[in-house]
C-alpha positions in Angstrom: -35.9 17.0 -54.3 -34.6 13.5 -54.0 -31.5 11.7 -52.2 -28.7 11.0 -54.2 -26.5 7.8 -53.0 -23.4 7.2 -54.6 -21.7 3.8 -53.7 -18.5 3.3 -55.0 -15.6 0.9 -55.0 -13.1 -1.6 -56.6 -14.4 -4.2 -58.7 -15.9 -7.3 -56.8 -16.1 -5.2 -53.4 -19.9 -5.5 -53.2 -20.9 -2.5 -54.2 -23.4 -3.5 -57.0 -25.2 -6.2 -54.5 -25.5 -3.3 -52.1 -27.1 -1.0 -54.6 -29.5 -3.9 -55.9 -30.6 -4.4 -52.3 -31.4 -0.8 -51.5 -33.6 -0.6 -54.7 -35.4 -3.5 -53.6 -36.3 -1.9 -50.1 -37.0 1.2 -52.1 -39.1 -0.1 -54.7 -40.8 2.5 -56.9 -39.1 5.3 -55.1 -35.8 4.6 -56.2 -33.5 4.4 -59.7 -30.6 2.6 -59.7 -27.8 3.6 -62.4 -25.2 1.2 -62.9 -21.7 2.6 -64.3 -21.2 -1.1 -65.9 -24.5 -1.3 -67.2 -24.0 2.1 -69.2 -20.5 2.1 -70.0 -19.8 -1.4 -70.7 -22.8 -2.8 -71.9 -24.9 0.0 -73.4 -22.1 2.2 -74.9 -19.1 -0.4 -74.9 -16.6 2.3 -74.4 -13.3 1.9 -72.3 -13.2 4.1 -68.9 -11.6 7.2 -68.8 -11.7 10.9 -68.0 -13.6 12.0 -71.3 -15.4 8.9 -72.2 -19.1 9.5 -73.3 -20.7 7.2 -70.5 -20.1 10.4 -68.2 -22.7 12.6 -70.0 -25.2 9.7 -70.0 -25.0 8.8 -66.5 -25.1 12.5 -65.4 -28.2 13.1 -67.3 -29.6 10.0 -65.6 -29.0 10.9 -62.5 -30.9 14.5 -63.4 -33.4 12.5 -64.6 -33.8 10.6 -61.5 -33.7 13.9 -59.2 -36.8 14.9 -60.8 -38.8 11.8 -60.8 -37.8 9.5 -58.2 -37.1 10.2 -54.3 -34.1 8.1 -54.1 -31.2 8.0 -57.2 -28.6 5.0 -56.5 -25.6 5.2 -58.5 -23.0 2.4 -58.4 -19.6 1.7 -60.3 -16.0 2.2 -59.7 -16.1 5.7 -60.6 -12.6 6.3 -60.3 -12.3 9.7 -58.4 -10.0 11.4 -60.9 -12.6 10.9 -63.7 -15.7 11.5 -62.0 -15.5 13.8 -59.4 -16.4 16.7 -61.7 -19.8 14.9 -62.8 -20.9 14.4 -59.3 -20.1 17.8 -58.3 -22.2 18.9 -61.2 -25.2 16.7 -60.1 -24.9 17.8 -56.1 -27.3 21.1 -56.5 -30.4 18.9 -58.1 -30.5 17.1 -54.4 -31.2 17.6 -50.9 -29.4 14.9 -49.6 -26.1 13.5 -50.9 -24.8 10.3 -49.4 -21.5 8.7 -50.4 -20.1 5.4 -49.6 -16.9 3.9 -50.6 -16.0 0.1 -50.2 -12.3 0.6 -48.3 -11.3 -3.1 -48.7 -8.0 -4.7 -50.0 -7.5 -6.5 -53.1 -7.1 -9.4 -51.5 -10.6 -9.1 -50.0 -12.0 -8.3 -53.4 -10.4 -11.2 -55.0 -12.0 -13.6 -51.9 -15.7 -11.7 -53.1 -14.6 -12.3 -56.5 -14.2 -16.1 -56.2 -18.0 -16.4 -54.9 -19.4 -14.7 -58.0 -18.9 -17.7 -60.4 -19.0 -16.5 -64.0 -18.2 -12.6 -64.5 -16.7 -11.6 -67.9 -13.6 -10.7 -66.2 -10.3 -12.3 -64.3 -8.5 -11.3 -61.5 -5.9 -10.2 -63.7 -8.2 -7.6 -65.1 -9.3 -6.6 -61.3 -5.6 -5.7 -60.5 -5.3 -3.5 -63.7 -8.3 -1.8 -62.7 -7.4 -1.4 -59.1 -7.6 2.2 -57.3 -6.1 2.3 -54.1 -7.7 4.2 -51.4 -9.9 6.1 -53.9 -12.6 7.9 -51.8 -14.1 10.7 -53.1 -13.0 12.7 -50.0 -16.1 14.7 -49.5 -17.4 16.0 -46.0 -19.7 13.0 -44.6 -18.3 10.2 -47.1 -18.6 6.9 -45.3 -16.2 4.0 -45.6 -17.5 0.4 -45.5 -14.8 -1.9 -44.5 -14.5 -5.8 -44.9 -16.0 -6.3 -41.7 -19.2 -4.6 -42.5 -21.4 -7.6 -43.8 -24.2 -6.7 -46.7 -27.2 -6.6 -44.3 -25.6 -4.3 -42.1 -24.5 -2.1 -44.6 -28.1 -2.3 -46.5 -30.0 -1.8 -43.5 -27.8 1.0 -42.1 -28.1 3.1 -45.6 -31.7 2.2 -45.9 -32.8 3.4 -42.3 -30.8 6.7 -42.5 -32.5 7.9 -46.0 -35.7 6.8 -44.8 -35.8 8.6 -41.6 -34.7 11.6 -43.4 -37.0 11.3 -46.2 -39.9 11.0 -43.7 -38.6 14.0 -41.7 -38.0 16.3 -45.1 -34.4 16.5 -43.9 -31.7 17.8 -46.1 
């Protein structure tokens, strides 16, 4: 069985870059599932409790659990709308790791300004903002603005590779 890594946070917090870094490190052992790619680009649906992207994301997570050692899932994933989906897929994994970027709106704006063209505005980010939206699961780790991308990447990668090598749950 494989490991599920959930990386969540508000828009422009750093979750996509972190997931991309981890995917590069895990290489062929990992699949990366991006909420934005599926919901906004593939299906072009508005986010919400019953959007049809939820079922596709869930199917891809289950597919990953069967075919990959590591499943990386990243997105805003508002707790209220996605917690049930996550709980439904947990039994497919022998390890679940949840990370939430717990940073201020001001910090996300600062990070947004380093991105260049994004297809959305600061006003959009404000309308999507979810204050303190961690899943609240046991073992969930918060990533603060003081944790640099390199450290977050290395800490998560090292933790999971140690457990994959040891066959730990």
